[in-house]
C-alpha positions in Angstrom: 0.0 0.0 0.0 1.2 3.5 -0.7 2.1 6.3 1.7 -1.5 7.2 2.4 -4.5 5.0 2.8 -7.6 4.1 4.9 -6.7 3.0 8.4 -3.2 4.4 8.3 -2.2 6.8 11.0 -1.8 10.4 10.1 0.9 12.5 11.7 -0.7 15.6 13.1 1.5 18.6 13.6 -1.0 21.1 15.1 -2.2 19.1 18.1 0.4 20.3 20.7 -0.1 24.0 19.6 -3.8 23.8 19.9 -4.0 21.8 23.1 -1.6 24.1 24.9 -3.5 27.3 23.9 -0.9 28.5 21.5 -3.0 28.0 18.4 -4.1 31.0 16.3 -7.7 31.0 15.1 -9.4 33.3 12.6 -11.3 34.9 15.5 -8.0 36.0 16.9 -7.1 38.1 13.9 -7.7 41.8 14.0 -6.6 44.0 11.1 -7.0 47.7 10.5 -10.3 48.4 8.7 -11.5 44.8 9.3 -15.2 44.1 8.7 -17.3 41.1 9.8 -19.9 39.1 7.9 -23.3 38.3 9.4 -25.7 36.0 7.6 -29.3 36.4 8.5 -31.6 33.7 7.5 -35.4 33.4 7.7 -36.8 32.3 11.0 -39.6 30.5 9.0 -38.6 27.2 7.3 -39.5 26.9 3.6 -41.1 30.4 3.6 -41.4 32.3 0.4 -39.7 35.7 0.7 -41.5 38.3 -1.4 -39.4 41.4 -0.4 -36.6 42.4 1.9 -36.5 45.9 3.3 -32.8 46.6 4.0 -33.1 50.3 4.8 -32.8 49.9 8.6 -29.8 47.5 8.3 -28.1 49.8 5.9 -28.5 52.8 8.3 -27.3 50.9 11.4 -24.0 52.1 12.9 -20.9 50.2 11.6 -22.8 48.5 8.7 -20.6 48.6 5.5 -23.0 46.9 3.1 -26.1 44.8 3.0 -26.4 42.0 0.3 -29.8 40.2 0.0 -29.4 36.8 -1.6 -31.4 37.9 -4.7 -28.9 40.7 -5.4 -26.0 38.2 -5.1 -27.6 35.9 -7.6 -28.5 38.7 -10.0 -24.9 39.9 -10.0 -23.6 36.4 -10.7 -22.1 35.9 -7.3 -23.8 32.6 -6.6 -26.7 31.4 -4.5 -27.2 31.4 -0.8 -29.4 28.4 -0.9 -28.4 25.6 1.5 -29.5 22.8 -0.7 -27.9 20.0 -2.7 -29.3 18.6 -5.9 -32.6 20.6 -5.4 -33.4 18.8 -2.2 -32.7 20.0 1.4 -30.2 17.9 3.2 -31.4 16.3 6.4 -29.4 14.7 9.1 -29.7 11.0 9.5 -29.6 9.5 13.0 -26.3 7.8 13.9 -26.5 4.2 15.1 -23.9 3.1 17.7 
């Protein structure tokens, strides 16, 4: 069998650093002018959204931009749908 394969141990280099609190995470990074992304989804499953009023969000202090999913799709930036193959993914119970 080659160097890598199912059932073979994998040498992990990050464990000691992470387990001793020396790891650096994305949440630890602060850069000048840094912005954060917040994704807001509907609180109603499978609801049809007819309109989104972004005026209040756009005027909120510190908000740089508001991008409704329809605008992203229209501008060719992709979809925000959480689906695969046209069907919603559902978790299956794990058997032990």
